[in-house]
KERO-52684 format. One record per residue: residue number from 1; x, y, z of N, C-alpha, C in turn; residue in three letters. Coordinates in nm, 3 decimals. Each point is the difference from the previous one (the first is absolute). Layout:
N
NUM/X/Y/Z/X/Y/Z/X/Y/Z/ALA
...
***
This chain:
209
1/-15.815/12.446/-9.811/0.113/-0.011/-0.158/0.103/-0.030/0.050/MET
2/0.094/-0.139/-0.101/0.094/-0.067/0.027/0.116/0.095/-0.051/ASN
3/0.109/-0.147/0.006/0.147/0.074/0.061/-0.043/0.079/-0.177/THR
4/-0.011/-0.085/-0.116/0.035/0.029/-0.098/-0.063/0.135/-0.090/GLN
5/-0.123/0.000/0.070/-0.089/0.160/-0.013/0.103/0.085/0.025/ASP
6/0.101/-0.020/0.116/0.072/0.112/0.087/0.103/0.045/-0.122/ILE
7/0.043/-0.091/-0.024/0.149/-0.003/-0.077/-0.033/0.013/-0.126/TRP
8/-0.169/-0.023/-0.022/-0.005/0.062/-0.193/0.018/0.175/0.030/SER
9/-0.105/0.036/0.119/-0.048/0.162/0.031/0.210/0.083/0.016/ILE
10/0.049/-0.078/0.056/0.113/0.031/0.039/0.096/0.041/-0.153/ALA
11/-0.020/-0.104/-0.046/0.069/-0.019/-0.169/-0.032/0.125/-0.069/GLY
12/-0.139/0.048/0.043/-0.135/0.086/-0.130/0.100/0.166/0.050/ALA
13/-0.013/-0.006/0.145/0.124/0.111/0.035/0.042/0.074/-0.061/ILE
14/0.121/-0.126/0.004/0.132/0.030/0.005/0.065/0.021/-0.131/ILE
15/-0.151/-0.059/-0.135/-0.016/-0.013/-0.115/-0.008/0.181/-0.044/ALA
16/-0.106/0.023/0.140/-0.042/0.134/-0.038/0.087/0.115/-0.038/SER
17/0.089/-0.033/0.147/0.096/0.160/0.005/0.143/-0.031/-0.100/ILE
18/-0.016/-0.173/-0.040/0.133/0.035/-0.103/0.098/-0.032/0.005/GLY
19/0.107/0.041/-0.034/0.182/-0.025/0.075/-0.025/0.060/0.127/GLY
20/-0.044/0.064/0.018/0.024/0.056/0.189/-0.020/-0.075/0.077/ALA
21/-0.129/-0.124/-0.061/-0.026/-0.124/0.118/0.140/-0.081/0.055/GLY
22/0.079/0.029/-0.118/0.155/-0.150/-0.018/0.065/0.060/0.118/VAL
23/0.007/0.182/-0.024/0.072/0.055/0.086/-0.025/-0.023/0.140/ILE
24/-0.164/0.028/0.054/-0.005/-0.038/0.139/0.033/-0.091/0.086/ILE
25/-0.041/-0.112/-0.173/0.048/-0.149/0.074/0.104/-0.027/0.075/CYS
26/0.199/0.038/-0.106/0.033/0.034/0.004/0.067/0.049/0.100/ALA
27/-0.026/0.162/0.029/0.019/0.072/0.173/-0.057/-0.076/0.090/VAL
28/-0.141/-0.065/0.007/-0.030/-0.058/0.143/0.108/-0.147/-0.001/SER
29/-0.014/0.004/-0.128/0.125/-0.164/0.045/0.076/0.076/0.069/GLY
30/0.074/0.159/-0.020/0.135/-0.021/0.003/0.015/0.061/0.152/PHE
31/-0.110/0.107/-0.014/0.012/-0.020/0.193/-0.054/-0.070/0.094/VAL
32/-0.088/-0.093/-0.028/-0.016/-0.115/0.033/0.143/-0.073/0.049/CYS
33/0.110/-0.023/-0.089/0.103/-0.030/0.077/0.073/0.058/0.100/ASN
34/-0.035/0.145/-0.064/0.102/0.107/0.061/-0.123/-0.026/0.153/ARG
35/-0.050/0.009/0.042/-0.068/-0.044/0.076/0.021/-0.111/0.136/ILE
36/-0.004/-0.100/-0.100/0.050/-0.129/0.016/0.110/-0.017/0.103/ALA
37/0.115/0.070/-0.128/0.229/-0.038/0.039/-0.046/0.093/0.157/LYS
38/-0.075/0.120/-0.015/0.013/0.087/0.123/-0.023/-0.036/0.096/HIS
39/-0.137/-0.096/-0.013/-0.011/-0.088/0.133/0.087/-0.115/0.024/LEU
40/0.049/-0.047/-0.057/0.058/-0.122/0.022/0.160/0.090/0.076/ASP
41/-0.001/0.112/-0.043/0.126/0.003/0.037/0.012/0.075/0.145/ALA
42/-0.109/0.085/0.042/-0.065/0.047/0.117/-0.030/-0.139/0.083/LYS
43/-0.021/-0.052/-0.021/-0.084/-0.185/0.073/0.146/-0.076/0.082/TYR
44/0.149/0.042/-0.169/0.157/-0.087/0.017/0.003/0.105/0.097/GLU
45/0.004/0.085/-0.014/0.094/0.137/0.171/-0.094/-0.002/0.050/GLN
46/-0.104/-0.044/0.022/-0.027/0.023/0.164/0.034/-0.189/0.088/ARG
47/0.017/-0.122/-0.189/0.006/-0.100/0.117/0.170/-0.020/-0.007/LEU
48/-0.001/0.070/-0.059/0.236/0.002/0.044/-0.021/0.008/0.145/ASN
49/-0.057/0.161/0.015/0.004/0.079/0.133/-0.043/-0.059/0.103/LYS
50/-0.095/-0.111/0.010/-0.085/-0.053/0.106/0.130/-0.183/0.007/GLU
51/0.049/-0.025/-0.090/0.092/-0.126/-0.027/0.126/0.100/0.086/LEU
52/0.104/0.092/-0.017/0.076/0.081/0.037/-0.027/0.014/0.194/GLU
53/-0.158/0.030/0.041/0.028/0.009/0.099/-0.048/-0.108/0.141/LYS
54/-0.069/-0.096/-0.129/0.031/-0.123/0.066/0.191/-0.147/0.017/TYR
55/0.026/0.073/-0.143/0.129/-0.045/0.032/0.110/0.089/0.130/LYS
56/-0.027/0.096/0.031/0.053/0.073/0.082/-0.027/-0.054/0.144/VAL
57/-0.117/-0.033/0.030/-0.062/-0.008/0.119/0.000/-0.147/-0.022/GLU
58/0.049/-0.085/-0.027/0.075/-0.136/-0.014/0.107/0.070/0.033/LEU
59/0.083/0.020/-0.063/0.145/0.048/0.032/-0.033/0.040/0.146/GLU
60/-0.042/0.120/0.023/0.002/0.045/0.181/0.002/-0.120/0.077/ARG
61/-0.125/-0.073/0.006/-0.048/-0.108/0.091/0.129/-0.141/-0.062/ASN
62/0.037/-0.038/0.132/0.075/-0.117/0.044/-0.068/-0.100/0.054/ARG
63/-0.066/-0.133/-0.084/-0.075/-0.029/0.020/0.106/-0.110/0.094/HIS
64/-0.083/-0.077/0.162/0.038/-0.093/0.045/-0.083/-0.059/0.058/ILE
65/0.106/-0.113/0.052/-0.143/-0.100/0.093/-0.017/0.055/0.145/THR
66/-0.085/-0.026/0.086/0.024/0.016/0.134/0.100/0.007/0.113/LYS
67/0.076/-0.151/-0.038/0.115/-0.015/0.046/0.113/0.100/-0.058/THR
68/-0.027/0.004/-0.125/0.081/0.112/0.010/-0.008/0.117/0.025/GLN
69/-0.133/0.113/-0.003/-0.004/0.040/0.086/0.030/0.034/0.128/PHE
70/-0.020/-0.074/0.124/-0.018/-0.037/0.145/0.135/-0.017/0.029/ASP
71/0.076/-0.072/-0.094/0.185/-0.042/0.027/0.037/0.196/-0.073/LYS
72/0.027/0.064/-0.051/0.023/0.094/-0.056/-0.021/0.078/0.112/GLU
73/-0.144/0.077/0.041/-0.030/0.077/0.094/0.053/-0.020/0.131/PHE
74/0.019/-0.199/-0.023/0.074/0.006/0.260/0.125/0.039/-0.078/GLU
75/0.072/0.037/-0.147/0.149/0.051/0.019/-0.038/0.112/0.048/ILE
76/-0.075/0.093/-0.092/0.008/0.178/0.047/-0.095/-0.001/0.119/TYR
77/-0.084/-0.092/0.109/0.016/0.068/0.072/0.112/-0.053/0.101/HIS
78/0.040/-0.096/-0.011/0.194/-0.049/0.043/0.074/0.152/0.001/GLN
79/0.033/0.094/-0.104/0.052/0.102/-0.045/0.020/0.091/0.009/LEU
80/-0.178/0.032/0.043/-0.049/0.102/0.040/0.038/0.040/0.188/SER
81/-0.063/-0.097/0.077/0.066/-0.073/0.149/0.105/0.030/0.035/LYS
82/0.077/-0.050/-0.057/0.155/-0.028/0.033/0.063/0.163/-0.050/SER
83/-0.029/0.030/-0.131/0.033/0.183/0.001/-0.029/0.093/0.072/PHE
84/-0.151/-0.028/0.000/-0.041/0.071/0.168/0.059/0.018/0.062/LEU
85/0.060/-0.138/0.048/0.047/-0.038/0.170/0.131/0.107/0.010/SER
86/0.044/-0.062/-0.066/0.180/0.078/-0.030/-0.028/0.186/-0.057/MET
87/-0.050/0.050/-0.027/-0.017/0.124/0.013/-0.065/0.084/0.084/ILE
88/-0.077/-0.090/0.056/-0.083/0.077/0.128/0.098/-0.052/0.109/VAL
89/0.107/-0.092/-0.033/0.117/-0.003/0.134/0.116/0.099/-0.069/LYS
90/0.037/0.009/-0.093/0.107/0.104/0.015/-0.059/0.112/0.013/LEU
91/-0.139/-0.003/-0.019/-0.026/0.187/-0.041/-0.033/0.073/0.151/SER
92/0.004/-0.125/0.146/-0.052/0.021/0.111/0.104/0.029/0.081/SER
93/0.135/-0.106/-0.046/0.113/0.037/0.065/0.076/0.145/-0.083/PHE
94/-0.030/0.055/-0.133/0.044/0.119/0.008/-0.049/0.094/0.038/THR
95/-0.119/-0.021/0.033/-0.090/0.129/0.062/0.012/0.002/0.128/GLU
96/0.053/-0.115/0.069/-0.025/-0.035/0.126/0.159/0.047/0.087/GLY
97/0.121/-0.072/-0.111/0.111/0.090/0.027/0.011/0.177/0.021/THR
98/-0.092/0.013/-0.129/0.025/0.179/0.010/-0.070/0.026/0.077/LEU
99/-0.147/0.007/0.081/-0.030/0.046/0.083/0.107/-0.040/0.131/GLU
100/0.088/-0.104/0.011/-0.012/-0.008/0.115/0.149/0.087/0.054/LEU
101/0.107/0.044/-0.147/0.046/0.154/0.049/-0.022/0.093/0.082/LYS
102/-0.114/0.064/-0.017/-0.009/0.086/0.125/-0.033/-0.093/0.125/ASP
103/-0.028/-0.056/0.063/-0.048/-0.071/0.071/0.139/-0.039/0.107/ALA
104/0.005/0.014/0.144/0.165/0.030/0.091/0.071/-0.151/-0.076/PRO
105/0.126/0.004/0.069/0.058/-0.124/-0.074/-0.020/-0.101/0.035/LYS
106/-0.080/0.033/0.172/0.049/-0.130/0.089/-0.166/-0.081/-0.049/GLU
107/-0.049/0.040/-0.088/-0.113/-0.058/-0.111/-0.018/-0.015/-0.116/ASN
108/0.096/-0.004/-0.018/0.045/-0.041/-0.176/0.049/-0.114/-0.019/ARG
109/-0.151/-0.065/0.001/0.019/-0.195/0.020/-0.019/-0.001/-0.141/ASP
110/0.121/-0.096/-0.028/-0.061/-0.039/-0.165/0.014/-0.190/0.047/ILE
111/-0.079/-0.058/-0.030/-0.017/-0.117/0.039/0.016/-0.107/-0.069/LYS
112/0.112/-0.119/-0.018/0.066/-0.094/-0.019/-0.124/-0.047/-0.115/ILE
113/-0.086/-0.093/0.126/-0.082/-0.071/-0.089/-0.104/0.049/-0.100/ASN
114/-0.026/0.202/-0.033/-0.022/0.052/-0.081/0.029/-0.022/-0.166/GLU
115/0.208/0.047/0.066/0.074/-0.064/-0.167/-0.021/-0.060/-0.023/PHE
116/-0.033/-0.175/0.123/0.059/-0.075/-0.104/-0.177/-0.085/-0.076/MET
117/-0.090/0.099/0.095/-0.113/-0.019/-0.124/-0.025/0.046/-0.128/ARG
118/0.050/0.119/-0.010/0.051/0.031/-0.097/0.052/-0.092/-0.121/MET
119/0.095/-0.072/0.084/0.085/-0.055/-0.115/-0.078/-0.132/-0.022/VAL
120/-0.088/-0.040/0.059/-0.129/-0.107/-0.001/-0.066/0.052/-0.103/GLU
121/-0.032/0.114/-0.007/-0.134/0.033/-0.124/0.073/0.033/-0.110/VAL
122/0.128/0.020/-0.020/0.047/0.011/-0.100/0.026/-0.138/-0.057/THR
123/0.072/-0.070/0.015/-0.011/-0.123/-0.002/-0.121/-0.006/-0.060/SER
124/-0.135/-0.007/0.077/-0.097/-0.152/-0.065/-0.018/0.103/-0.107/ALA
125/0.011/0.205/-0.019/-0.037/0.022/-0.126/0.106/-0.030/-0.114/ALA
126/0.145/-0.071/-0.035/0.045/-0.014/-0.063/-0.079/-0.198/-0.053/GLN
127/-0.008/-0.008/0.097/0.000/-0.174/-0.015/-0.160/0.022/-0.114/ASN
128/-0.119/0.065/0.072/-0.085/0.002/-0.062/0.036/0.060/-0.144/ALA
129/0.036/0.061/-0.045/0.064/0.036/-0.157/0.064/-0.057/-0.052/LEU
130/0.123/-0.045/0.096/0.060/-0.066/-0.141/-0.036/-0.157/-0.041/TYR
131/-0.103/-0.055/0.116/-0.039/-0.189/-0.014/-0.129/0.015/-0.102/GLU
132/-0.067/0.121/-0.014/-0.086/0.006/-0.078/0.019/0.133/-0.148/ASN
133/0.072/-0.021/-0.036/0.135/0.123/-0.086/-0.108/-0.069/-0.143/ALA
134/0.032/-0.152/-0.003/-0.035/-0.047/-0.141/-0.147/-0.031/-0.031/ALA
135/-0.102/0.013/0.111/-0.171/0.070/-0.048/-0.013/0.160/0.050/PHE
136/0.070/0.121/-0.036/-0.025/0.107/0.035/-0.011/0.099/-0.155/ILE
137/-0.088/0.017/-0.072/0.076/0.050/-0.091/0.081/0.142/0.024/PRO
138/0.064/0.021/-0.112/0.160/0.043/0.008/-0.062/0.158/0.047/LYS
139/-0.037/0.084/-0.106/0.001/0.152/0.098/-0.074/-0.032/0.195/ASP
140/-0.096/-0.089/0.065/0.013/0.083/0.121/0.146/-0.082/0.079/ILE
141/0.027/-0.147/-0.072/0.098/-0.045/0.081/0.163/0.165/-0.020/PHE
142/-0.006/-0.015/-0.060/0.087/0.133/-0.045/-0.044/0.119/0.117/GLU
143/-0.136/-0.005/0.067/-0.061/0.131/0.031/0.077/-0.039/0.134/GLN
144/-0.046/-0.079/0.043/0.029/-0.087/0.157/0.163/-0.012/-0.031/TYR
145/0.069/-0.063/-0.061/0.157/0.052/0.024/0.041/0.138/0.017/ASP
146/-0.005/0.050/-0.095/0.030/0.151/0.028/-0.087/0.038/0.229/VAL
147/-0.056/-0.005/-0.005/-0.057/-0.056/0.136/0.122/-0.036/0.108/ILE
148/-0.039/-0.115/0.006/0.115/-0.073/0.051/0.133/0.045/-0.028/TYR
149/0.100/0.022/-0.088/0.104/0.047/0.025/0.030/0.138/0.088/SER
150/-0.083/0.076/-0.038/0.010/0.109/0.059/-0.080/0.002/0.165/LYS
151/-0.010/-0.095/0.070/-0.057/-0.040/0.100/0.129/-0.071/0.098/ALA
152/0.033/-0.091/-0.163/0.118/-0.039/0.123/0.140/0.085/-0.003/ASN
153/-0.022/0.048/-0.066/0.157/0.066/-0.014/-0.014/0.102/0.167/ASP
154/-0.143/0.037/0.001/-0.012/0.121/0.101/0.029/-0.097/0.130/LEU
155/-0.061/-0.134/-0.012/0.042/-0.102/0.118/0.095/-0.012/0.006/PHE
156/0.166/-0.014/-0.066/0.095/-0.034/0.009/0.061/0.144/0.034/TRP
157/-0.051/0.071/-0.020/0.091/0.140/0.022/-0.026/0.058/0.179/LEU
158/-0.093/-0.055/-0.003/-0.032/0.009/0.197/-0.005/-0.118/0.067/TYR
159/0.056/-0.149/-0.060/0.076/-0.079/0.069/0.184/0.099/-0.007/GLU
160/0.040/-0.020/-0.111/0.112/0.105/0.045/0.042/0.047/0.147/LYS
161/-0.085/0.215/-0.002/-0.042/0.022/0.082/-0.014/-0.036/0.115/ARG
162/-0.061/-0.123/0.011/-0.047/-0.032/0.109/0.087/-0.086/0.107/MET
163/0.077/-0.037/-0.087/0.170/-0.077/0.045/0.117/0.108/0.046/GLN
164/-0.013/0.165/-0.063/0.037/0.026/-0.016/-0.026/0.118/0.118/GLU
165/-0.086/-0.032/0.038/-0.082/0.096/0.114/0.043/-0.075/0.091/TYR
166/-0.002/-0.150/0.008/0.010/-0.051/0.109/0.128/0.004/0.083/ALA
167/0.107/-0.051/-0.116/0.109/0.078/0.012/0.110/0.158/0.041/PHE
168/-0.133/0.065/0.003/-0.019/0.080/0.012/0.103/0.157/-0.090/LYS
169/-0.013/-0.047/-0.109/0.074/0.026/-0.109/-0.067/0.130/-0.070/LYS
170/-0.148/-0.059/0.033/-0.115/0.117/-0.084/-0.073/0.077/0.149/LEU
171/-0.026/0.115/0.004/-0.118/0.000/0.024/-0.173/-0.004/-0.018/ASP
172/-0.009/0.032/0.139/-0.220/-0.003/-0.064/-0.042/0.012/-0.101/PHE
173/0.075/0.097/0.050/-0.117/0.070/-0.131/0.049/0.054/-0.166/ASP
174/0.044/-0.110/-0.012/0.107/-0.107/-0.132/-0.096/-0.075/-0.006/ALA
175/-0.008/-0.074/0.060/-0.068/-0.097/-0.021/-0.137/-0.042/-0.122/LEU
176/-0.086/0.088/0.004/-0.134/0.079/-0.105/0.053/0.117/-0.023/VAL
177/-0.028/0.031/-0.113/0.000/0.171/-0.047/-0.119/-0.021/-0.083/THR
178/0.018/0.095/-0.046/-0.127/0.085/-0.086/-0.029/-0.062/-0.060/ASP
179/0.113/-0.027/-0.137/0.020/-0.039/-0.120/-0.091/-0.155/0.018/GLU
180/0.092/-0.051/0.116/-0.081/-0.167/0.016/-0.140/0.041/-0.002/ASP
181/-0.074/0.046/0.018/-0.175/0.036/0.051/-0.004/0.012/-0.080/LYS
182/0.061/0.135/-0.194/0.004/0.034/-0.113/-0.066/-0.129/-0.083/ALA
183/0.096/-0.104/0.086/-0.021/-0.149/-0.161/-0.073/-0.095/0.034/VAL
184/-0.053/-0.012/0.165/-0.110/-0.046/0.030/-0.130/0.020/-0.052/ILE
185/-0.042/0.178/-0.005/-0.090/0.041/-0.078/-0.035/-0.064/-0.178/LYS
186/0.111/-0.011/-0.029/0.044/-0.029/-0.163/-0.039/-0.156/-0.030/GLU
187/0.105/-0.015/0.143/-0.127/-0.224/0.065/-0.097/0.049/-0.013/ILE
188/-0.097/0.060/0.033/-0.123/-0.005/0.020/-0.133/0.001/-0.111/GLU
189/0.051/0.099/-0.045/-0.031/0.091/-0.132/0.003/-0.133/-0.106/LYS
190/0.094/-0.034/-0.025/0.009/-0.122/-0.023/-0.070/-0.172/-0.052/GLU
191/-0.013/-0.001/0.143/-0.012/-0.108/0.036/-0.164/0.071/-0.065/PHE
192/-0.064/0.081/0.084/-0.164/0.044/-0.054/0.038/-0.037/-0.147/SER
193/0.093/0.081/-0.083/0.008/-0.042/-0.190/-0.085/-0.158/0.013/SER
194/0.088/-0.095/0.049/0.032/-0.118/-0.037/-0.105/-0.076/-0.032/VAL
195/-0.098/0.018/0.148/-0.122/-0.036/0.111/-0.099/0.045/-0.162/ASN
196/0.034/0.113/-0.038/-0.124/0.033/-0.095/-0.001/-0.042/-0.121/ALA
197/0.106/-0.035/-0.054/0.045/-0.061/-0.128/-0.013/-0.136/0.019/LYS
198/0.008/-0.091/0.167/-0.070/-0.103/-0.028/-0.132/-0.035/0.017/LEU
199/-0.012/0.096/0.064/-0.195/-0.013/-0.033/-0.055/0.022/-0.090/ARG
200/0.069/0.093/-0.121/-0.090/0.015/-0.193/0.036/-0.173/-0.001/GLU
201/0.128/-0.079/0.012/0.078/-0.074/-0.086/-0.137/-0.113/0.108/TYR
202/-0.018/0.033/0.068/-0.081/-0.157/0.027/-0.170/-0.004/-0.010/LEU
203/-0.032/0.154/-0.111/-0.126/-0.012/-0.018/-0.032/-0.034/-0.159/SER
204/0.110/-0.073/-0.045/0.035/0.016/-0.152/-0.007/-0.127/0.019/THR
205/-0.021/-0.098/0.130/0.001/-0.095/-0.015/-0.165/-0.083/-0.019/LEU
206/0.000/-0.134/-0.123/-0.121/-0.030/0.044/0.014/-0.194/0.004/SER
207/-0.136/0.024/0.141/0.049/-0.182/-0.004/-0.124/-0.036/-0.064/ILE
208/0.114/-0.072/-0.066/-0.081/-0.134/-0.087/-0.030/-0.137/0.116/VAL
209/-0.148/-0.091/-0.056/-0.012/-0.155/0.100/0.065/-0.080/-0.082/GLU
***
């Protein structure tokens, strides 16, 4: 049976059912168009979702060269290391001096070289932050800056008290207070927070060749 025979049979069937055949053809065409439009809309919606997802992924990831990545990584490593040294030194000074409150007077020995070391690590943290300010994302820089400001305020407070203590204008027990210890805890908490944000930021960097 060839194509002409098939169409002849189809024509005879349609003719035998009269006008209904025309309606069936029209309805079939209408339904097909509706289905086609529905499928088009469905796939268009799916495509738009995929494109939006891809767009978000592109925006989330920052593509840099390996040289740039190595440079940024070195900056953050330097920042983390210098800030950790500053916090550890301030914390040990705070805790150590508080512990000496209950020690006999002859054992209350605050070594000057420990205080000078605190000067060094605080200055190193300051330099690491501000020298690299242009290369650090704004939100991360601001978090580091808050930590540095609190640590620096505490350092100068200790420096002032140390002078007063040296000239016998301040009792040993007033060198470091429980409030100072609370500030140290805040600094440590904020340092953990900025480290978490830094890890998240670094995970968005994609190295391109």
